[in-house]
Structures are given as structure tokens and as C-alpha cells.
C-alpha positions as CSV (number, residue, x, y, z in Angstrom):
1,X,-38.5,-8.1,118.1
2,X,-40.6,-11.1,117.4
3,X,-43.7,-11.7,119.8
4,X,-43.4,-14.7,122.2
5,X,-45.5,-16.9,119.9
6,X,-42.9,-16.6,117.1
7,X,-39.9,-17.6,119.3
8,X,-38.5,-21.1,119.4
9,X,-38.2,-22.5,122.8
10,X,-35.2,-24.7,123.3
11,X,-36.8,-26.2,126.6
12,X,-39.8,-27.8,124.9
13,X,-38.5,-28.8,121.6
14,X,-35.7,-30.5,119.6
15,X,-33.7,-28.8,117.3
16,X,-34.7,-29.1,113.6
17,X,-32.8,-31.7,111.8
18,X,-32.1,-29.8,108.5
19,X,-29.1,-27.9,108.2
20,X,-27.7,-25.3,105.8
21,X,-24.5,-23.3,106.3
22,X,-24.1,-19.5,105.2
23,X,-21.1,-17.5,105.4
24,X,-22.3,-15.5,108.6
25,X,-24.6,-18.2,110.2
26,X,-25.8,-21.8,110.0
27,X,-29.5,-22.4,109.7
28,X,-31.3,-25.4,111.3
29,X,-34.8,-25.5,109.9
30,X,-37.9,-27.8,109.7
31,X,-41.8,-27.8,109.8
32,X,-43.7,-27.6,112.9
33,X,-47.1,-28.6,113.9
34,X,-48.0,-25.0,115.5
35,X,-48.7,-23.4,112.0
36,X,-46.7,-20.4,112.5
37,X,-43.2,-19.3,112.1
38,X,-40.8,-19.8,115.2
39,X,-37.3,-18.5,115.0
40,X,-34.4,-18.1,117.4
41,X,-30.9,-16.6,117.0
42,X,-28.0,-18.1,118.9
43,X,-24.6,-16.0,119.3
44,X,-22.2,-17.5,121.6
45,X,-19.3,-15.7,123.5
46,X,-16.9,-17.0,120.9
47,X,-18.4,-14.5,118.3
48,X,-17.9,-11.4,120.5
49,X,-17.1,-11.1,124.1
50,X,-19.4,-8.1,124.7
51,X,-23.1,-8.8,125.2
52,X,-24.3,-5.5,123.6
53,X,-22.6,-6.7,120.3
54,X,-24.1,-10.1,120.6
55,X,-27.6,-8.5,121.0
56,X,-27.1,-6.0,118.2
57,X,-26.3,-8.9,115.9
58,X,-29.6,-10.8,117.1
59,X,-31.7,-7.6,116.5
60,X,-30.5,-7.1,113.0
61,X,-31.1,-10.8,112.0
62,X,-34.5,-11.0,113.5
63,X,-35.2,-7.5,111.9
64,X,-34.3,-8.8,108.5
65,X,-36.2,-11.9,109.0
66,X,-39.3,-10.2,110.2
67,X,-39.4,-7.6,107.2
68,X,-39.1,-10.3,104.4
69,X,-40.8,-13.4,105.9
70,X,-44.3,-14.6,106.1
71,X,-45.1,-15.6,109.6
72,X,-48.0,-17.7,108.9
73,X,-45.8,-20.6,107.5
74,X,-45.4,-23.4,110.1
75,X,-41.5,-23.4,110.1
76,X,-39.0,-23.7,113.0
77,X,-35.7,-21.6,112.2
78,X,-32.8,-21.6,114.6
79,X,-29.7,-19.5,113.4
80,X,-26.3,-20.2,114.9
81,X,-24.3,-17.1,114.2
82,X,-20.6,-17.3,113.1
83,X,-17.7,-14.8,114.1
84,X,-18.0,-13.4,110.3
85,X,-21.4,-11.8,111.0
86,X,-19.9,-9.0,113.1
87,X,-18.5,-7.5,109.6
88,X,-21.2,-8.8,107.4
89,X,-22.7,-5.9,105.6
90,X,-24.7,-8.5,103.3
91,X,-26.7,-10.0,106.2
92,X,-30.0,-9.0,104.2
93,X,-28.6,-11.0,101.1
94,X,-28.0,-14.1,103.1
95,X,-31.8,-13.9,104.5
96,X,-32.9,-13.6,100.9
97,X,-31.1,-16.7,100.0
98,X,-32.7,-18.4,103.2
99,X,-36.0,-17.5,101.9
100,X,-35.3,-19.1,98.5
101,X,-34.3,-22.4,100.3
102,X,-37.3,-22.3,102.4
103,X,-39.6,-22.0,99.4
104,X,-38.7,-25.5,98.4
105,X,-40.1,-26.8,101.5
């Protein structure tokens, strides 16, 4: 799990403006002034009605992100998970494509 300093707070900040859609999730991203990575994963009840399944999806996505991403970059990432993420076996490949997208920033 990400430490608290690497979590995006919806109370204090506005959502990033840039948006990119992937098969399993929609990503909103932008630069921040803090100097470090801040990430959040949003999984609504529309995806699955059981909280345990929603939490599992969050943990998997954050684990893939934590393994492959440099936390020293000043970015805000907010993932809005779609229903297709439940069956998605290629979540790691989609995270790789996110990393390729963020290299351009």
C-alpha cells in the first residue's frame, strides 16, 4: 500500500485535468507542486457490489503501479476503474502503457 504522503487527497485538491482512457480504467493525470507521486484509485459500486472485490482491484492496481513507477516524479494520478477491470488479466500491461504516456510529460 502507498504511504500517506503518496496518496492523492480529494478534500484538498482539484482533480487533474488531463484524461486518458484505457480498457480497464480512465486515468486523470497532471503535475503537482509537492514534488512526489500522489495516486488514488476509485472503484464505484457499479463495478462490483462487494467491497472485498473493489478493495482487491484497488490493491492490485496500486501494487502494479508501485512496482513499476518512480515515486520521485511530481505527478498526480487518479484511476477511475471500469467494470472490465474485474476480468482484466492484463492490468500490468495497461500500467506499462500508462508509464509510456507519462514519460512524455
